[in-house]
MDAnalysis code that builds the backbone (N, CA, C; Angstrom):
import MDAnalysis as mda
import numpy as np

u = mda.Universe.empty(579, n_residues=193, atom_resindex=np.repeat(np.arange(193), 3), trajectory=True)
u.add_TopologyAttr("name", ["N", "CA", "C"] * 193)
u.add_TopologyAttr("resid", np.arange(1, 194))
u.add_TopologyAttr("resname", ["MET", "ASN", "ILE", "THR", "GLU", "LEU", "CYS", "GLU", "HIS", "MET", "LYS", "LEU", "HIS", "PRO", "ALA", "PRO", "PHE", "GLY", "CYS", "SER", "LEU", "CYS", "LEU", "LYS", "SER", "TYR", "GLY", "ARG", "LEU", "GLU", "HIS", "LEU", "CYS", "ARG", "HIS", "THR", "LYS", "ILE", "THR", "HIS", "GLY", "ASN", "ASP", "ARG", "PRO", "TYR", "LYS", "CYS", "SER", "TYR", "CYS", "PRO", "GLN", "THR", "PHE", "LYS", "LEU", "ARG", "HIS", "HIS", "ARG", "ILE", "GLU", "HIS", "LYS", "LYS", "SER", "ILE", "HIS", "SER", "TYR", "PRO", "GLY", "GLY", "HIS", "GLN", "ALA", "LYS", "ASP", "GLU", "SER", "HIS", "ARG", "LEU", "ALA", "CYS", "LYS", "ILE", "CYS", "SER", "SER", "CYS", "PHE", "ALA", "SER", "ARG", "ASP", "GLN", "LEU", "LYS", "ARG", "HIS", "MET", "LEU", "GLU", "THR", "HIS", "ASN", "VAL", "GLY", "SER", "TRP", "HIS", "GLN", "CYS", "PRO", "VAL", "CYS", "HIS", "HIS", "LYS", "TYR", "LEU", "PHE", "PRO", "ALA", "TYR", "LEU", "LYS", "GLU", "HIS", "MET", "ARG", "THR", "HIS", "GLU", "ASP", "GLN", "LYS", "PRO", "TYR", "ALA", "CYS", "THR", "GLU", "CYS", "SER", "GLN", "ARG", "PHE", "ASN", "SER", "ARG", "SER", "GLY", "LEU", "ARG", "THR", "HIS", "LEU", "VAL", "TRP", "HIS", "SER", "GLY", "GLU", "ARG", "LYS", "PHE", "ALA", "CYS", "SER", "CYS", "CYS", "ASP", "ARG", "THR", "PHE", "TYR", "ARG", "ARG", "SER", "HIS", "VAL", "LYS", "ASN", "HIS", "PHE", "LYS", "ILE", "HIS", "LEU", "ARG"])
u.atoms.positions = np.array([
    [-32.180, 40.698, -2.787],
    [-32.730, 39.715, -1.866],
    [-31.586, 38.832, -1.366],
    [-31.435, 38.719, -0.048],
    [-30.374, 37.863, 0.487],
    [-30.884, 36.421, 0.595],
    [-30.002, 35.520, 0.981],
    [-30.335, 34.088, 1.009],
    [-31.444, 33.775, 2.005],
    [-31.442, 34.446, 3.149],
    [-32.481, 34.214, 4.159],
    [-33.847, 34.621, 3.616],
    [-33.900, 35.776, 2.971],
    [-35.169, 36.237, 2.386],
    [-35.639, 35.302, 1.275],
    [-34.681, 34.802, 0.479],
    [-35.036, 33.870, -0.584],
    [-35.619, 32.588, -0.008],
    [-35.011, 32.069, 1.043],
    [-35.519, 30.842, 1.683],
    [-36.931, 31.063, 2.223],
    [-37.154, 32.188, 2.842],
    [-38.491, 32.510, 3.357],
    [-39.500, 32.612, 2.208],
    [-39.080, 33.250, 1.117],
    [-39.958, 33.398, -0.039],
    [-40.309, 32.036, -0.647],
    [-39.319, 31.136, -0.717],
    [-39.540, 29.816, -1.325],
    [-40.564, 28.991, -0.550],
    [-40.713, 29.256, 0.740],
    [-41.699, 28.540, 1.554],
    [-43.124, 28.840, 1.101],
    [-43.298, 29.957, 0.399],
    [-44.625, 30.330, -0.102],
    [-45.053, 29.457, -1.282],
    [-44.082, 28.851, -1.962],
    [-44.370, 28.023, -3.134],
    [-44.322, 26.550, -2.754],
    [-45.410, 25.820, -2.917],
    [-45.375, 24.395, -2.575],
    [-44.473, 23.625, -3.542],
    [-43.738, 22.666, -3.002],
    [-42.861, 21.843, -3.836],
    [-43.728, 20.898, -4.658],
    [-43.505, 20.834, -5.979],
    [-44.419, 20.089, -6.846],
    [-44.239, 18.571, -6.863],
    [-43.105, 18.064, -6.371],
    [-42.854, 16.628, -6.449],
    [-42.924, 16.009, -5.060],
    [-44.001, 15.278, -4.790],
    [-44.221, 14.703, -3.466],
    [-44.007, 13.206, -3.433],
    [-43.429, 12.717, -2.342],
    [-43.228, 11.282, -2.137],
    [-44.547, 10.680, -1.669],
    [-44.982, 9.638, -2.337],
    [-46.256, 9.012, -1.978],
    [-46.125, 8.092, -0.762],
    [-44.895, 7.821, -0.331],
    [-44.690, 6.922, 0.797],
    [-44.591, 7.638, 2.137],
    [-43.965, 8.853, 2.146],
    [-43.777, 9.541, 3.425],
    [-44.228, 10.998, 3.402],
    [-44.775, 11.442, 2.288],
    [-45.339, 12.775, 2.140],
    [-44.318, 13.914, 2.135],
    [-43.023, 13.603, 2.033],
    [-42.032, 14.675, 1.851],
    [-42.170, 15.189, 0.433],
    [-41.859, 16.470, 0.226],
    [-41.962, 17.010, -1.128],
    [-40.692, 17.761, -1.503],
    [-40.445, 17.811, -2.820],
    [-39.210, 18.373, -3.346],
    [-39.508, 19.281, -4.521],
    [-38.657, 20.278, -4.716],
    [-38.817, 21.222, -5.811],
    [-38.333, 20.670, -7.142],
    [-37.515, 19.614, -7.101],
    [-36.985, 19.046, -8.343],
    [-37.234, 17.550, -8.369],
    [-37.573, 17.042, -9.552],
    [-37.875, 15.629, -9.711],
    [-36.682, 14.755, -9.327],
    [-35.464, 15.189, -9.694],
    [-34.289, 14.361, -9.373],
    [-34.072, 14.236, -7.864],
    [-34.474, 15.269, -7.100],
    [-34.359, 15.186, -5.641],
    [-35.362, 14.181, -5.076],
    [-36.566, 14.138, -5.653],
    [-37.555, 13.132, -5.233],
    [-37.051, 11.731, -5.564],
    [-36.492, 11.562, -6.756],
    [-35.975, 10.247, -7.161],
    [-34.853, 9.789, -6.230],
    [-33.961, 10.709, -5.917],
    [-32.857, 10.392, -5.006],
    [-33.393, 10.017, -3.625],
    [-34.344, 10.798, -3.108],
    [-34.965, 10.514, -1.816],
    [-35.581, 9.122, -1.814],
    [-36.332, 8.803, -2.862],
    [-37.009, 7.503, -2.946],
    [-35.994, 6.370, -2.947],
    [-34.935, 6.540, -3.721],
    [-33.887, 5.514, -3.822],
    [-33.199, 5.294, -2.471],
    [-32.819, 6.386, -1.812],
    [-32.079, 6.282, -0.551],
    [-32.972, 5.831, 0.595],
    [-34.106, 6.484, 0.746],
    [-34.946, 6.259, 1.919],
    [-35.812, 5.007, 1.824],
    [-36.365, 4.745, 0.666],
    [-37.357, 3.673, 0.551],
    [-36.891, 2.469, -0.266],
    [-35.787, 2.602, -0.987],
    [-35.323, 1.505, -1.833],
    [-34.465, 0.504, -1.090],
    [-34.438, -0.731, -1.599],
    [-33.614, -1.793, -1.008],
    [-32.400, -2.126, -1.859],
    [-32.317, -1.553, -3.047],
    [-31.223, -1.832, -3.961],
    [-29.922, -1.260, -3.412],
    [-28.868, -2.096, -3.334],
    [-27.560, -1.661, -2.843],
    [-26.503, -2.117, -3.859],
    [-26.419, -1.432, -5.013],
    [-25.568, -1.914, -6.107],
    [-24.075, -1.652, -5.943],
    [-23.676, -0.843, -4.981],
    [-22.265, -0.466, -4.850],
    [-21.591, -1.302, -3.764],
    [-20.745, -2.246, -4.184],
    [-20.081, -3.154, -3.255],
    [-18.667, -2.672, -2.961],
    [-18.291, -2.729, -1.688],
    [-16.926, -2.395, -1.286],
    [-15.985, -3.480, -1.803],
    [-14.854, -3.087, -2.379],
    [-13.894, -4.060, -2.906],
    [-13.011, -4.666, -1.813],
    [-13.130, -4.166, -0.566],
    [-12.312, -4.656, 0.539],
    [-13.070, -5.548, 1.503],
    [-14.395, -5.370, 1.600],
    [-15.194, -6.139, 2.548],
    [-16.573, -6.396, 1.942],
    [-17.419, -7.181, 2.605],
    [-18.726, -7.538, 2.015],
    [-19.780, -6.418, 2.025],
    [-19.498, -5.285, 2.596],
    [-20.510, -4.240, 2.736],
    [-20.942, -3.671, 1.381],
    [-22.250, -3.366, 1.269],
    [-22.808, -2.772, 0.052],
    [-23.514, -1.464, 0.397],
    [-23.726, -0.625, -0.639],
    [-24.262, 0.718, -0.419],
    [-25.282, 1.081, -1.482],
    [-26.206, 1.950, -1.102],
    [-27.211, 2.441, -2.032],
    [-26.632, 3.461, -3.001],
    [-25.672, 4.259, -2.529],
    [-25.091, 5.314, -3.357],
    [-23.578, 5.156, -3.477],
    [-23.045, 5.525, -4.644],
    [-21.612, 5.393, -4.908],
    [-20.783, 6.211, -3.927],
    [-21.209, 7.430, -3.626],
    [-20.387, 8.246, -2.725],
    [-20.429, 7.742, -1.283],
    [-21.450, 6.970, -0.913],
    [-21.432, 6.329, 0.412],
    [-20.328, 5.265, 0.458],
    [-20.168, 4.537, -0.666],
    [-19.097, 3.545, -0.730],
    [-17.736, 4.234, -0.667],
    [-17.585, 5.360, -1.360],
    [-16.320, 6.106, -1.356],
    [-15.985, 6.564, 0.061],
    [-16.961, 7.128, 0.762],
    [-16.740, 7.581, 2.140],
    [-16.406, 6.406, 3.055],
    [-17.078, 5.262, 2.857],
    [-16.786, 4.059, 3.639],
    [-15.335, 3.634, 3.436],
    [-14.885, 3.578, 2.183],
    [-13.502, 3.177, 1.903],
    [-12.500, 4.136, 2.546],
    [-12.799, 5.441, 2.475],
    [-11.889, 6.429, 3.058],
    [-11.823, 6.296, 4.572],
    [-12.958, 6.059, 5.206],
    [-12.960, 6.041, 6.667],
    [-12.590, 4.678, 7.254],
    [-12.892, 3.579, 6.560],
    [-12.653, 2.242, 7.108],
    [-11.403, 1.585, 6.538],
    [-11.133, 1.767, 5.266],
    [-10.057, 1.025, 4.610],
    [-8.879, 1.900, 4.193],
    [-8.611, 2.976, 4.920],
    [-7.499, 3.868, 4.570],
    [-6.430, 3.864, 5.644],
    [-5.199, 4.029, 5.195],
    [-4.093, 4.241, 6.116],
    [-4.154, 5.685, 6.599],
    [-3.482, 6.000, 7.717],
    [-3.404, 7.414, 8.106],
    [-2.838, 8.226, 6.934],
    [-3.418, 9.377, 6.679],
    [-3.013, 10.181, 5.536],
    [-3.897, 9.971, 4.331],
    [-4.847, 9.017, 4.435],
    [-5.828, 8.850, 3.376],
    [-5.457, 7.870, 2.269],
    [-4.298, 7.188, 2.361],
    [-3.903, 6.259, 1.308],
    [-4.627, 4.940, 1.504],
    [-5.171, 4.378, 0.414],
    [-5.883, 3.120, 0.518],
    [-4.941, 1.959, 0.251],
    [-5.279, 0.803, 0.844],
    [-4.493, -0.397, 0.614],
    [-4.525, -0.727, -0.877],
    [-3.381, -1.038, -1.477],
    [-3.297, -1.256, -2.920],
    [-3.735, -2.662, -3.338],
    [-3.379, -3.658, -2.549],
    [-3.726, -5.019, -2.932],
    [-3.888, -5.870, -1.679],
    [-4.198, -7.155, -1.885],
    [-4.455, -8.068, -0.768],
    [-3.306, -8.129, 0.229],
    [-2.058, -8.048, -0.247],
    [-0.916, -8.191, 0.646],
    [-0.801, -7.035, 1.641],
    [-1.447, -5.898, 1.332],
    [-1.394, -4.744, 2.226],
    [-2.630, -4.641, 3.112],
    [-3.538, -5.615, 3.030],
    [-4.751, -5.583, 3.838],
    [-4.664, -6.614, 4.950],
    [-5.293, -6.306, 6.069],
    [-5.351, -7.223, 7.196],
    [-6.750, -7.813, 7.241],
    [-6.843, -9.140, 7.201],
    [-8.153, -9.793, 7.160],
    [-8.560, -10.286, 8.538],
    [-9.845, -10.135, 8.831],
    [-10.419, -10.688, 10.055],
    [-10.495, -12.200, 9.886],
    [-9.982, -12.939, 10.871],
    [-9.977, -14.398, 10.786],
    [-11.369, -14.995, 11.015],
    [-12.301, -14.197, 11.508],
    [-13.650, -14.686, 11.784],
    [-14.583, -14.488, 10.590],
    [-14.600, -13.262, 10.018],
    [-15.567, -12.978, 8.944],
    [-14.916, -12.583, 7.617],
    [-13.590, -12.538, 7.553],
    [-12.824, -12.215, 6.339],
    [-12.914, -10.762, 5.883],
    [-13.513, -9.871, 6.672],
    [-13.495, -8.445, 6.322],
    [-12.049, -7.978, 6.332],
    [-11.700, -7.054, 5.415],
    [-10.322, -6.593, 5.295],
    [-10.174, -5.150, 5.761],
    [-8.992, -4.852, 6.326],
    [-8.729, -3.527, 6.865],
    [-7.320, -3.094, 6.488],
    [-7.121, -1.787, 6.403],
    [-5.832, -1.237, 5.992],
    [-4.863, -1.080, 7.151],
    [-5.353, -1.090, 8.384],
    [-4.449, -0.906, 9.522],
    [-4.826, -1.833, 10.666],
    [-3.853, -2.054, 11.538],
    [-4.112, -2.919, 12.690],
    [-5.113, -2.265, 13.629],
    [-5.137, -0.934, 13.684],
    [-6.116, -0.229, 14.523],
    [-7.538, -0.552, 14.064],
    [-7.758, -0.478, 12.751],
    [-9.084, -0.755, 12.215],
    [-9.480, -2.208, 12.452],
    [-8.533, -3.130, 12.271],
    [-8.819, -4.541, 12.510],
    [-9.124, -4.785, 13.987],
    [-8.335, -4.203, 14.881],
    [-8.556, -4.406, 16.313],
    [-9.910, -3.831, 16.744],
    [-10.257, -2.640, 16.240],
    [-11.559, -2.041, 16.558],
    [-12.691, -2.953, 16.057],
    [-12.538, -3.472, 14.851],
    [-13.529, -4.390, 14.278],
    [-13.684, -5.623, 15.178],
    [-12.571, -6.208, 15.606],
    [-12.615, -7.411, 16.450],
    [-13.335, -7.130, 17.766],
    [-13.053, -5.968, 18.368],
    [-13.688, -5.600, 19.630],
    [-15.176, -5.316, 19.463],
    [-15.519, -4.505, 18.457],
    [-16.900, -4.053, 18.313],
    [-17.809, -5.077, 17.649],
    [-17.281, -5.854, 16.703],
    [-18.117, -6.797, 15.959],
    [-18.138, -8.185, 16.588],
    [-16.974, -8.656, 17.022],
    [-16.878, -10.038, 17.511],
    [-16.611, -10.143, 19.012],
    [-16.494, -9.013, 19.703],
    [-16.245, -8.986, 21.143],
    [-14.980, -9.761, 21.523],
    [-13.956, -9.628, 20.705],
    [-12.680, -10.299, 20.930],
    [-11.646, -9.246, 21.322],
    [-10.937, -9.483, 22.433],
    [-9.934, -8.532, 22.903],
    [-10.488, -7.675, 24.028],
    [-9.716, -6.663, 24.421],
    [-10.184, -5.806, 25.511],
    [-9.769, -4.364, 25.264],
    [-10.567, -3.452, 25.795],
    [-10.304, -2.023, 25.715],
    [-9.371, -1.615, 26.851],
    [-8.688, -0.489, 26.689],
    [-7.860, 0.093, 27.735],
    [-8.569, 1.371, 28.159],
    [-9.089, 1.363, 29.384],
    [-9.974, 2.439, 29.830],
    [-9.274, 3.433, 30.752],
    [-9.555, 4.714, 30.507],
    [-9.014, 5.789, 31.338],
    [-9.706, 5.765, 32.698],
    [-8.932, 5.751, 33.799],
    [-9.544, 5.731, 35.133],
    [-10.183, 7.069, 35.519],
    [-9.853, 8.133, 34.798],
    [-10.376, 9.457, 35.129],
    [-11.710, 9.727, 34.414],
    [-11.713, 9.620, 33.075],
    [-12.921, 9.981, 32.315],
    [-13.593, 8.774, 31.662],
    [-13.010, 7.587, 31.795],
    [-13.569, 6.329, 31.297],
    [-13.590, 6.209, 29.777],
    [-12.827, 7.038, 29.069],
    [-12.662, 6.859, 27.629],
    [-11.984, 5.522, 27.387],
    [-12.328, 4.847, 26.285],
    [-11.726, 3.555, 25.970],
    [-10.778, 3.686, 24.783],
    [-9.658, 2.949, 24.863],
    [-8.646, 2.999, 23.806],
    [-8.270, 1.596, 23.374],
    [-7.871, 1.495, 22.098],
    [-7.507, 0.197, 21.535],
    [-6.188, -0.325, 22.085],
    [-5.230, 0.587, 22.303],
    [-3.891, 0.176, 22.708],
    [-3.445, 0.925, 23.955],
    [-2.596, 0.295, 24.788],
    [-2.098, 0.956, 25.998],
    [-1.372, 2.267, 25.679],
    [-0.661, 2.321, 24.548],
    [0.068, 3.541, 24.183],
    [-0.894, 4.706, 23.959],
    [-2.081, 4.411, 23.399],
    [-3.084, 5.459, 23.180],
    [-3.609, 5.972, 24.521],
    [-3.805, 5.064, 25.467],
    [-4.269, 5.456, 26.797],
    [-3.199, 6.316, 27.478],
    [-1.942, 5.909, 27.361],
    [-0.840, 6.666, 27.969],
    [-0.797, 8.091, 27.399],
    [-0.955, 8.194, 26.087],
    [-0.975, 9.513, 25.446],
    [-2.167, 10.334, 25.941],
    [-3.311, 9.686, 26.081],
    [-4.519, 10.363, 26.562],
    [-4.349, 10.867, 27.997],
    [-3.674, 10.101, 28.827],
    [-3.501, 10.474, 30.237],
    [-2.800, 11.824, 30.375],
    [-2.023, 12.207, 29.367],
    [-1.354, 13.514, 29.399],
    [-2.356, 14.659, 29.456],
    [-3.550, 14.460, 28.902],
    [-4.560, 15.530, 28.924],
    [-5.010, 15.807, 30.354],
    [-5.072, 14.766, 31.168],
    [-5.480, 14.943, 32.565],
    [-4.347, 15.513, 33.415],
    [-3.134, 15.263, 32.999],
    [-1.966, 15.734, 33.747],
    [-1.428, 17.041, 33.173],
    [-2.080, 17.561, 32.139],
    [-1.705, 18.811, 31.470],
    [-0.259, 18.786, 30.978],
    [0.161, 17.629, 30.475],
    [1.492, 17.510, 29.872],
    [1.376, 17.768, 28.375],
    [2.231, 18.651, 27.854],
    [2.233, 18.948, 26.420],
    [3.679, 18.967, 25.925],
    [4.244, 17.778, 25.708],
    [5.660, 17.718, 25.350],
    [5.974, 18.033, 23.881],
    [4.972, 18.147, 23.018],
    [5.214, 18.360, 21.588],
    [4.918, 19.811, 21.215],
    [5.960, 20.550, 20.761],
    [5.813, 21.970, 20.438],
    [5.893, 22.208, 18.936],
    [5.069, 23.104, 18.450],
    [5.087, 23.523, 17.047],
    [6.278, 24.463, 16.841],
    [7.047, 24.212, 15.796],
    [8.213, 25.049, 15.497],
    [7.819, 26.364, 14.831],
    [6.584, 26.427, 14.318],
    [6.100, 27.636, 13.633],
    [5.567, 28.680, 14.622],
    [4.781, 28.204, 15.613],
    [4.101, 29.170, 16.489],
    [4.259, 28.869, 17.982],
    [5.001, 27.841, 18.325],
    [5.267, 27.449, 19.711],
    [4.052, 26.894, 20.464],
    [2.944, 26.695, 19.776],
    [1.801, 26.051, 20.443],
    [2.201, 24.629, 20.818],
    [1.717, 24.141, 21.958],
    [2.135, 22.839, 22.464],
    [0.974, 21.851, 22.423],
    [1.332, 20.556, 22.285],
    [0.335, 19.494, 22.161],
    [0.713, 18.309, 23.024],
    [-0.306, 17.557, 23.442],
    [-0.035, 16.398, 24.284],
    [0.210, 15.127, 23.474],
    [0.086, 15.213, 22.145],
    [0.346, 14.035, 21.311],
    [1.040, 14.425, 20.012],
    [1.774, 13.460, 19.455],
    [2.421, 13.680, 18.165],
    [1.378, 13.897, 17.079],
    [0.296, 13.135, 17.157],
    [-0.746, 13.257, 16.131],
    [-1.404, 14.630, 16.188],
    [-1.578, 15.179, 17.388],
    [-2.125, 16.527, 17.525],
    [-1.219, 17.562, 16.876],
    [0.084, 17.399, 17.076],
    [1.055, 18.298, 16.457],
    [1.036, 18.145, 14.937],
    [1.006, 16.889, 14.444],
    [0.970, 16.656, 12.993],
    [-0.253, 17.308, 12.360],
    [-1.408, 17.145, 12.995],
    [-2.646, 17.742, 12.492],
    [-2.515, 19.262, 12.442],
    [-1.935, 19.842, 13.473],
    [-1.734, 21.281, 13.550],
    [-0.786, 21.761, 12.443],
    [0.293, 21.024, 12.170],
    [1.271, 21.412, 11.163],
    [0.663, 21.453, 9.760],
    [-0.335, 20.610, 9.506],
    [-1.030, 20.642, 8.215],
    [-1.670, 22.008, 8.015],
    [-2.208, 22.570, 9.071],
    [-2.828, 23.895, 8.994],
    [-1.794, 24.938, 8.571],
    [-0.580, 24.868, 9.141],
    [0.476, 25.811, 8.766],
    [0.889, 25.644, 7.300],
    [0.884, 24.400, 6.827],
    [1.325, 24.138, 5.448],
    [0.332, 24.655, 4.420],
    [-0.928, 24.804, 4.822],
    [-1.960, 25.239, 3.882],
    [-2.457, 24.129, 2.985],
    [-1.927, 22.915, 3.180],
    [-2.317, 21.778, 2.343],
    [-3.720, 21.309, 2.719],
    [-4.594, 21.230, 1.737],
    [-5.971, 20.751, 1.944],
    [-6.126, 19.471, 1.140],
    [-5.682, 18.344, 1.717],
    [-5.645, 17.103, 0.945],
    [-6.914, 16.266, 1.040],
    [-7.875, 16.698, 1.834],
    [-9.125, 15.948, 1.954],
    [-10.204, 16.636, 1.130],
    [-10.648, 15.966, 0.059],
    [-11.606, 16.556, -0.871],
    [-12.965, 15.893, -0.742],
    [-13.992, 16.690, -0.912],
    [-15.361, 16.182, -0.940],
    [-15.559, 15.440, -2.259],
    [-16.184, 14.274, -2.213],
    [-16.393, 13.487, -3.428],
    [-17.567, 13.999, -4.256],
    [-18.332, 14.958, -3.723],
    [-19.496, 15.471, -4.445],
    [-19.301, 16.874, -4.998],
    [-18.349, 17.624, -4.496],
    [-18.132, 18.991, -4.975],
    [-16.634, 19.296, -4.938],
    [-16.276, 20.529, -5.216],
    [-14.862, 20.894, -5.322],
    [-14.217, 21.349, -4.024],
    [-14.931, 21.305, -2.906],
    [-14.377, 21.805, -1.643],
    [-13.287, 20.876, -1.125],
    [-12.259, 21.476, -0.527],
    [-11.181, 20.705, 0.098],
    [-11.005, 21.169, 1.538],
    [-10.408, 20.284, 2.360],
    [-10.332, 20.542, 3.791],
    [-8.985, 20.085, 4.343],
    [-8.634, 20.636, 5.500],
    [-7.407, 20.254, 6.203],
    [-7.539, 18.888, 6.870],
    [-8.735, 18.588, 7.341],
    [-8.957, 17.359, 8.107],
    [-10.052, 16.505, 7.496],
    [-9.885, 15.190, 7.627],
    [-10.900, 14.255, 7.135],
    [-12.221, 14.474, 7.871],
    [-12.161, 14.760, 9.165],
    [-13.392, 14.962, 9.939],
    [-14.188, 16.146, 9.408],
    [-13.494, 17.158, 8.876],
    [-14.185, 18.321, 8.310],
    [-14.930, 17.937, 7.031],
    [-14.339, 17.027, 6.229],
    [-15.008, 16.548, 5.016],
    [-16.268, 15.781, 5.401],
    [-16.138, 14.908, 6.396],
    [-17.299, 14.110, 6.823],
    [-18.427, 15.021, 7.285],
    [-18.076, 16.045, 8.030],
    [-19.069, 16.998, 8.515],
    [-19.719, 17.735, 7.335],
    [-18.901, 18.208, 6.408],
    [-19.380, 18.918, 5.221],
    [-20.268, 18.025, 4.363],
    [-19.886, 16.757, 4.236],
    [-20.562, 15.806, 3.359],
    [-22.061, 15.696, 3.678],
    [-22.417, 15.947, 4.910],
    [-23.821, 15.839, 5.335],
    [-24.733, 16.776, 4.537],
    [-24.198, 17.881, 4.036],
    [-25.054, 18.805, 3.266],
    [-25.491, 18.172, 1.950],
    [-24.713, 17.226, 1.432],
    [-25.066, 16.566, 0.182],
    [-26.108, 15.478, 0.393],
    [-26.320, 15.070, 1.631],
    [-27.281, 14.007, 1.922],
    [-28.680, 14.547, 2.201],
    [-28.817, 15.857, 2.247],
    [-30.129, 16.452, 2.519],
    [-31.056, 16.299, 1.336],
])
C-alpha cells in the first residue's frame, strides 16, 4: 500500500479525539491537546529575550528569534551591546535593517525607497540600486564554479552555498537541514498542521 492509498484508507476511520470548540478531530490525543493550546488557548509562556513578544509554543519563539533577531548567516546577538534598541518602544534588533524596517512598519518613522518600474519598496537606496539591475538585466557578479551570473552580491553568496553543500539552516522540530533559511520556514509549516 502506498502513501496515497493509506491516506484514502484512513479517511474511512473517524478520528476519535474531537475538539468541542470547533469540531475538528484528531487521531491522537496529543494532537488534540496541541490544537486546543494553539488555536483556543490564551497562554503565551514563551517570552523572547530580545523584545516584549510572547508565544504559545517554544518553537514559535525560536523561529521568531531566528527571523527577527539574527544577523545575516543566522548568528544571534550575544548581549545588549550587540543589539540595536528602538528609541520608541525599546524592542531590540540584531541589525540596522531590522531596526529600520521596525521603525517604518510599526512607528511610521522614515521613508521607503520605491522602484519606479515595479513599485517594490526598499529600506535603503543601495538596495534599490541593486534591484534596478534586474530591470536593466545587469548581472555583474559571476560564480567561479559554474559561470552563472547574478545581479547582486547576496544572490551570488546564496548560490555559492549550494555549491559548498553546506546546509546550515536546521528545522527546530526535526533533523532536516536546508541551504536557505526561507526553505526552513517553508518546511516548518508541516509541523504546524
